[in-house]
N, C-alpha and C positions, 0 to 999 in steps of 0.2 A: 304694165306699171313702169318698169325700168327698161330702158333700151341699152343692151349690152354691146351691140354691134355684131357684125358678122364674125365668123370664126377666124378670118384672116386678121381682122383688127385686134381681136383678143390675143392671138398668137404673137403679133408684133408688140403689143403692150407687155406681155409676159417676158418677151425677149429683152425689151428695153429695161424693165424692172430688174431682171436677172443680171444684166450687164452692169447696172448701177450698183447693185448689191455686191457683186464680185469686185468691182472697182473700189468700193469703200472698204471691203474686207482686206483687199491687197494693200491699200494705203495704210490701214491701221496696223497691219503686220510690219510693213516697212518702217513706220514711225516707231513701233515698239522695238524693233531690232536696233535702231539708232539709240534709243534710250538705254537699252540693256548694254550696248557696246560702250556708251559713255559712262555708265555706272561701273562697268568692269575696269575701264581705264582709271577712274577715280579710286577704286579699291586698290588697284595695282600701284598707283602713285602713293597712296597712303602706306601700303606695305613697304615700299622702297624708302619712304621717309623714316619709318620705324627702324628699318635695317641700318640706315645711315646714322641715326641717333644712337643706336645701341653699340656701334663699333667705334 
C-alpha cells in the first residue's frame, strides 16, 4: 500500500529531520537568550533611573 523506501533512505530522512529539529531548537534558545538579556538591561536601567531620582 505505502512505499516507505529502503532502510538507508529512512535513516537519511530521520537524520535530516533530526538536524532540522536541533537547528530550530538551538535558534529558539539563542533568540530567547537575547530577549532575556534585553529585558535584564531594561530592568537595570529602570533601577538606575529610580536611584538617580531618589538621590
